[in-house]
ROTORTI-140848 format. One line per 8 residues: number of its first residue (from 1); their letters; for each residue z, x, y of C-alpha. Coordinates in Angstrom, 2 decimals. Last residue first. Example, Ala and Ser with C-alpha at 12.3 -4.5 7.8 and 13.67 -1.06 7.14 Angstrom:
BEGIN
2	SA	7.14:13.67:-1.06  7.80:12.30:-4.50 .
END
This chain:
BEGIN
429	VVLDNDVR	-17.04:41.28:-11.65  -16.91:37.80:-10.12  -19.88:36.89:-7.97  -19.34:34.89:-4.79  -20.74:37.45:-2.40  -19.73:40.36:-0.13  -16.09:40.51:-1.17  -16.78:41.21:-4.79 .
421	VRVKGTLL	-14.15:39.72:-7.05  -12.03:41.38:-9.72  -11.01:39.85:-13.04  -7.79:41.09:-14.59  -6.66:41.65:-11.01  -3.49:39.64:-11.63  -4.16:36.83:-9.15  -7.80:36.55:-10.20 .
413	DQMLAKKL	-7.47:36.19:-13.97  -4.33:34.08:-14.40  -5.24:32.06:-11.32  -8.74:31.43:-12.63  -7.38:30.22:-15.97  -4.96:27.81:-14.30  -7.65:26.49:-11.98  -10.00:25.90:-14.90 .
405	NLLKALKK	-7.26:24.08:-16.80  -6.61:21.89:-13.76  -10.33:21.21:-13.42  -10.61:20.22:-17.07  -7.65:17.84:-16.74  -9.20:16.31:-13.61  -12.48:15.67:-15.41  -10.60:13.95:-18.24 .
397	EKQLISFD	-8.73:11.89:-15.64  -12.02:10.91:-14.02  -13.41:9.73:-17.36  -10.22:7.76:-18.09  -10.30:6.08:-14.67  -13.93:5.06:-15.20  -13.04:3.62:-18.61  -10.12:1.72:-17.06 .
389	VSNLSGLI	-12.49:0.22:-14.50  -14.86:-0.94:-17.26  -11.96:-2.28:-19.32  -10.87:-4.47:-16.42  -14.29:-6.14:-16.14  -14.68:-6.51:-19.90  -11.21:-8.07:-20.26  -11.97:-10.69:-17.61 .
381	KNQENLPP	-15.19:-11.63:-19.39  -13.40:-11.69:-22.75  -10.70:-13.97:-21.37  -13.42:-16.24:-19.97  -15.02:-16.54:-23.42  -11.60:-17.21:-24.98  -10.73:-20.10:-22.68  -8.10:-18.99:-20.15 .
373	TKIQIKGC	-4.53:-18.28:-21.27  -1.86:-17.35:-18.74  0.80:-15.68:-20.89  4.49:-16.56:-20.91  6.80:-13.96:-22.43  8.88:-15.71:-25.10  8.13:-13.40:-28.04  9.78:-10.37:-26.46 .
365	DPVRMHPV	12.74:-12.60:-25.63  13.71:-12.78:-29.30  13.89:-8.96:-29.47  16.21:-8.63:-26.49  14.74:-6.74:-23.58  16.37:-3.70:-22.05  17.49:-2.47:-18.66  20.43:-0.03:-18.92 .
357	TSGGSFNE	23.33:-1.33:-16.81  22.47:-4.91:-17.71  21.71:-8.06:-15.74  17.95:-7.85:-15.78  15.70:-7.33:-18.82  14.28:-10.85:-19.16  13.86:-11.30:-15.41  12.25:-7.88:-14.96 .
349	LQKRGYES	9.88:-8.55:-17.85  8.94:-11.88:-16.30  8.16:-10.25:-12.97  6.07:-7.59:-14.71  3.88:-10.26:-16.33  3.25:-12.04:-13.03  2.25:-8.76:-11.39  0.04:-7.75:-14.27 .
341	MLSYMLFG	0.90:-5.16:-16.93  1.91:-7.78:-19.49  -1.30:-9.73:-18.79  -3.36:-6.54:-19.01  -1.91:-5.86:-22.46  -2.41:-9.42:-23.67  -6.08:-9.28:-22.69  -6.48:-5.98:-24.51 .
333	SSTKKENA	-4.73:-7.22:-27.63  -7.18:-10.10:-27.81  -6.90:-13.87:-27.57  -6.92:-17.17:-29.47  -9.13:-16.80:-32.53  -8.32:-13.07:-32.57  -4.64:-13.74:-33.17  -3.26:-10.67:-31.45 .
325	RYMMTRQG	-1.03:-8.23:-33.26  1.98:-7.42:-31.10  4.19:-4.44:-31.95  7.60:-3.63:-30.54  9.33:-0.36:-29.59  13.02:0.33:-28.97  13.31:2.75:-31.90  10.21:4.26:-33.46 .
317	LFIGRSDE	7.33:2.23:-34.80  5.11:3.65:-37.54  1.82:5.55:-37.57  0.33:7.26:-40.61  -3.23:6.46:-39.55  -3.09:3.93:-36.70  -5.61:5.61:-34.42  -6.53:3.46:-31.41 .
309	LIGCEGVP	-3.18:1.76:-30.74  -3.45:-0.20:-27.49  -0.76:0.48:-24.93  2.38:-0.95:-23.38  5.19:0.06:-21.08  7.41:-2.93:-20.41  11.01:-1.76:-20.39  11.63:1.97:-20.06 .
301	AERTFILD	13.74:3.20:-21.80  13.88:-0.25:-23.43  11.54:-2.96:-24.72  8.53:-0.71:-25.17  5.31:-2.41:-26.30  2.59:-1.38:-28.77  -0.50:-3.60:-28.95  -2.37:-3.41:-32.24 .
293	GNEPKIRR	-6.05:-2.46:-32.00  -6.04:-0.09:-34.96  -3.43:-1.21:-37.47  0.34:-0.83:-37.74  1.83:-1.18:-41.23  4.05:-4.21:-41.74  7.47:-5.11:-43.13  7.87:-2.04:-45.34 .
285	TWNEYTEK	6.66:0.22:-42.54  9.95:2.13:-42.05  10.47:2.60:-45.81  6.92:3.77:-46.46  7.13:6.22:-43.57  10.52:7.51:-44.73  9.18:8.16:-48.24  6.06:9.83:-46.85 .
277	SVCRVNET	8.25:12.26:-44.91  8.61:12.15:-41.14  6.85:13.56:-38.10  7.71:13.54:-34.42  4.90:12.86:-31.98  2.76:14.52:-29.36  -0.54:13.55:-31.00  -0.45:9.75:-31.35 .
269	DVRGHRVN	-0.27:9.05:-27.61  -0.60:5.30:-27.09  -2.48:4.16:-24.02  -2.26:1.26:-21.58  -0.34:3.12:-18.89  2.18:4.87:-21.17  3.44:4.63:-24.74  4.35:7.94:-26.39 .
261	TTRIMKYP	7.66:8.21:-24.48  8.81:4.95:-26.09  8.57:6.59:-29.50  5.75:6.37:-32.03  6.73:8.08:-35.26  4.04:9.91:-37.21  3.35:10.33:-40.92  0.50:12.75:-41.69 .
253	TKFDVVPA	3.03:15.62:-41.83  3.80:18.53:-39.50  7.05:20.42:-39.96  10.58:19.97:-38.63  11.21:16.70:-40.44  12.43:13.44:-38.93  15.04:11.01:-40.22  14.16:7.63:-38.66 .
245	TKNVCDVV	16.54:6.45:-35.97  17.89:2.96:-36.48  16.61:-0.42:-35.42  13.57:-0.64:-37.65  10.96:-1.59:-35.08  10.24:-5.15:-34.02  7.20:-7.10:-35.14  5.24:-9.91:-33.49 .
237	HSCLDAIP	2.47:-10.91:-35.88  -0.44:-13.39:-35.81  -0.24:-13.46:-32.04  -1.04:-16.03:-29.36  1.96:-18.25:-30.14  4.25:-15.19:-29.87  2.96:-14.57:-26.34  4.39:-17.87:-25.20 .
229	QVEWSKPI	1.60:-20.08:-23.83  0.24:-21.07:-20.43  -3.03:-22.99:-20.43  -6.23:-22.68:-18.43  -8.81:-25.38:-17.64  -7.05:-26.44:-14.42  -7.16:-22.91:-12.99  -3.69:-21.40:-12.57 .
221	KGVPSDKF	-0.95:-21.75:-9.97  2.27:-19.87:-10.71  3.99:-18.56:-13.83  5.72:-21.77:-14.97  2.48:-23.63:-14.13  1.01:-25.54:-11.19  -2.59:-26.69:-11.30  -5.95:-25.53:-9.96 .
213	ETHPEYKD	-9.37:-27.09:-9.41  -12.31:-25.22:-7.90  -12.86:-22.50:-10.48  -15.77:-20.25:-9.59  -19.10:-20.85:-11.38  -19.87:-18.33:-14.12  -23.52:-17.73:-14.87  -25.80:-17.59:-17.91 .
205	GQKIGVGK	-25.62:-21.33:-18.56  -22.64:-22.62:-16.60  -19.57:-20.67:-17.60  -16.47:-21.77:-15.71  -14.89:-19.25:-13.38  -14.05:-15.56:-13.27  -10.29:-16.03:-13.27  -8.27:-17.16:-10.26 .
197	TLLEQMMG	-4.86:-15.67:-11.03  -5.48:-13.17:-13.82  -8.81:-12.14:-12.27  -7.49:-11.65:-8.72  -4.23:-9.86:-9.52  -5.87:-7.75:-12.19  -8.76:-6.90:-9.85  -6.38:-5.75:-7.12 .
189	SKLDKLKD	-4.46:-3.53:-9.51  -7.71:-2.12:-10.92  -9.02:-1.31:-7.45  -5.78:0.50:-6.62  -6.15:2.47:-9.86  -9.75:3.27:-8.95  -8.67:4.56:-5.54  -5.96:6.73:-7.09 .
181	IQAQTKEI	-8.47:8.18:-9.56  -10.95:8.92:-6.76  -8.19:10.61:-4.74  -7.31:12.72:-7.78  -10.96:13.79:-8.04  -11.10:14.69:-4.36  -7.87:16.68:-4.66  -9.09:18.58:-7.71 .
173	VDDVSTLI	-12.44:19.30:-6.03  -10.68:20.74:-2.97  -8.27:22.72:-5.15  -11.27:24.33:-6.88  -12.60:25.44:-3.49  -9.14:26.72:-2.62  -9.13:28.94:-5.70  -12.43:30.58:-4.79 .
165	AAIKQQEP	-11.56:30.93:-1.09  -8.13:32.38:-1.90  -9.67:35.02:-4.15  -12.15:35.92:-1.40  -9.42:36.16:1.24  -7.19:38.29:-0.94  -10.16:40.53:-1.66  -10.74:41.04:2.06 .
157	LPPLIAEI	-6.98:41.76:2.51  -6.74:44.49:-0.14  -5.01:43.21:-3.30  -1.42:42.08:-2.98  1.12:41.01:-5.58  4.06:39.45:-3.73  7.52:40.52:-4.82  10.60:38.33:-4.59 .
149	NRLKEKNL	13.40:40.21:-2.82  13.60:38.12:0.35  13.76:34.90:-1.66  16.70:36.25:-3.65  18.58:36.91:-0.42  17.70:33.49:0.96  19.02:31.68:-2.10  17.34:30.46:-5.27 .
141	TVGKVAQD	18.36:27.40:-7.26  17.89:26.15:-10.82  19.22:22.59:-11.12  19.63:22.46:-14.86  19.81:25.91:-16.42  16.94:26.57:-18.80  15.30:28.78:-16.18  18.05:31.37:-16.52 .
133	IDGLLDWS	17.45:33.55:-13.46  15.96:36.94:-14.39  13.01:36.61:-12.02  12.89:33.10:-10.57  9.81:33.36:-8.38  7.53:35.02:-10.91  4.16:34.72:-9.19  1.69:31.95:-10.00 .
125	HLGQYFYQ	2.09:28.94:-7.69  3.44:31.16:-4.90  0.30:33.26:-5.28  -1.95:30.38:-4.28  -0.05:29.82:-1.02  -0.01:33.58:-0.39  -3.80:33.71:-0.80  -4.18:30.91:1.75 .
117	LDIAKENI	-1.74:32.76:3.99  -3.73:36.01:3.89  -1.38:38.97:3.82  -1.01:42.25:5.70  -3.28:41.45:8.65  -1.04:38.58:9.76  1.83:41.02:10.27  5.33:39.51:10.35 .
109	PQFAAIAE	4.12:36.34:8.69  6.21:33.13:9.08  7.34:31.77:5.74  9.27:28.49:5.91  11.96:27.84:3.31  12.95:24.41:2.01  16.26:23.32:0.47  18.01:23.33:3.88 .
101	NTYLDRGA	15.86:20.54:5.28  12.59:20.95:7.11  11.21:20.54:10.63  7.69:19.88:11.89  4.70:21.16:13.87  1.63:19.80:12.11  -0.06:20.10:8.72  2.70:22.39:7.50 .
93	FAVRGVSL	1.17:23.98:4.42  2.58:23.20:1.00  4.51:24.61:-1.94  6.86:23.12:-4.52  8.28:26.24:-6.14  11.86:25.46:-7.07  12.92:21.85:-7.56  16.71:22.29:-7.49 .
85	KFSMIVTG	16.63:24.67:-4.51  13.78:26.90:-3.34  11.27:24.41:-1.93  8.32:26.10:-0.23  6.70:26.08:3.22  3.57:27.90:4.35  3.10:27.65:8.12  -0.13:26.14:9.45 .
77	KPVLKVNS	1.56:23.99:12.10  4.70:25.62:13.42  8.09:25.09:11.73  10.73:24.26:14.33  14.23:24.99:13.12  17.01:22.62:12.02  20.53:23.90:12.57  21.93:20.70:14.03 .
69	KKIGLDTI	22.97:19.21:17.39  19.79:19.90:19.37  17.43:18.71:16.64  19.44:15.55:16.06  19.48:14.95:19.83  15.69:15.22:19.89  15.64:12.57:17.17  14.82:13.03:13.51 .
61	QEATQSII	11.96:11.68:11.40  11.96:10.48:7.81  9.50:9.76:4.99  7.21:12.55:6.11  3.59:12.77:7.21  1.43:15.84:7.90  2.17:17.90:4.80  -0.86:19.78:3.47 .
53	RGKLDRIS	-1.27:20.79:-0.18  0.30:17.63:-1.52  3.55:16.18:-2.83  6.25:18.02:-0.91  7.70:14.95:0.83  10.33:14.43:-1.89  11.61:17.94:-1.21  12.61:17.02:2.34 .
45	VWYNGTKC	10.50:17.41:5.46  11.50:16.22:8.93  8.78:15.06:11.34  9.89:14.97:14.97  7.13:12.61:16.08  9.65:10.54:18.00  8.48:7.13:16.75  9.82:7.01:13.21 .
37	EADWFLPE	11.69:3.69:13.67  14.90:5.03:12.10  14.80:8.18:14.23  17.93:9.96:13.00  20.41:11.99:15.05  21.70:8.90:16.89  22.77:7.45:13.53  25.52:10.11:13.22 .
29	NRSPTGGI	27.12:10.15:9.78  23.97:11.53:8.18  24.60:14.76:10.06  21.38:16.59:10.85  19.88:18.38:7.83  18.80:22.00:7.87  15.87:24.38:7.56  15.66:27.94:6.30 .
21	AINFLNEF	13.43:30.45:8.07  11.95:33.47:6.31  10.41:36.09:8.60  7.68:37.34:6.41  5.92:40.34:4.88  8.62:42.95:4.41  11.21:40.35:3.37  8.72:38.90:0.86 .
13	KNKKWDAP	8.80:42.12:-1.10  5.59:44.07:-1.54  3.53:44.89:-4.58  0.32:46.86:-4.37  -3.32:46.68:-5.38  -5.67:49.70:-5.29  -4.60:50.86:-8.75  -5.23:47.46:-10.34 .
5	ITNSM	-2.14:45.54:-11.57  0.02:45.79:-14.68  3.13:43.60:-14.57  1.31:40.91:-16.54  1.94:37.27:-15.61 .
END
């Protein structure tokens, strides 16, 4: 953020604006200090609770005795709280009276006419909180003295309030969009469990009649017309990576290595990749070149992430990845992917990868995963239903990304005074 601010703005240290209270942790050695049943209503915030704009629920509560026998301090509802150790800069409002641990500071205004708390909340996401602290150091931590000396950038109060209103309105849309994504993901999980257990039924003319007869299988009850087969029997190719690290280059080439970090939640990221020479690419794809529609699977770090490859140009498998190419006469990559991501699929992956310090799957086991196999037309019906939800999730995620970029741009403009706001209307000048 630029150090240049408008002439009628000012900078002021936190110590001049707030009484800063640091929380505490009752002794873990005394069970009487902790409310295991969470009935007291003495909500106690740790960094893991700082996930949203307003904190009203916490993972743990403390007893009245824990409050009396420790250095915790009451944080009134509406107070801005912020983490300042290890994970610096997680910010929220206290949604109720609560307590915090010693890694969280509570900011109680000395003069409520000097700073708008909604503006302060937005500023904490943008101002330079670390100053000259080496941000590359693992576990960056502030202390109370450093907190006191951080400078807030303050326009006149009415302008603070207008800026806060604009940014808060964007936050509202971001939160609603994220809630819609979460709801769709829950819907998808429920649909996967239902469709990959009971199916859509037997096709009768233009309709599907629900299955009425079921049988036992190695992966639970399935409709009588279904089979259970090893994934290798449903594929034309099951290919492991070359089990050594490919020599990468420090410039962009058309030849891209897919690592385990590129495979997440049904998608394969082919942009944020490491590149290699043509010679290396040809050597690492001598057994097979990936094609569009292939299913990429991670067998370590972590086990079981999978995604469909949409752009195979110049792609090859990095270490600890596998590739499944579905036999289209028997199944599809999409159906296999949802099966691996399902509850019964995850249980098998856990069984295959258990018993080691670092979970991993052996290459032979990657072909043994049992897949519930409906008739192909029913597979396609199941796949269509799940794809439609995934498409909705993708569209919402694209919207969310645009909103986050908009919020970032607005913060850079409004919190520096680069763009000024009129306080009598919503126009930006």
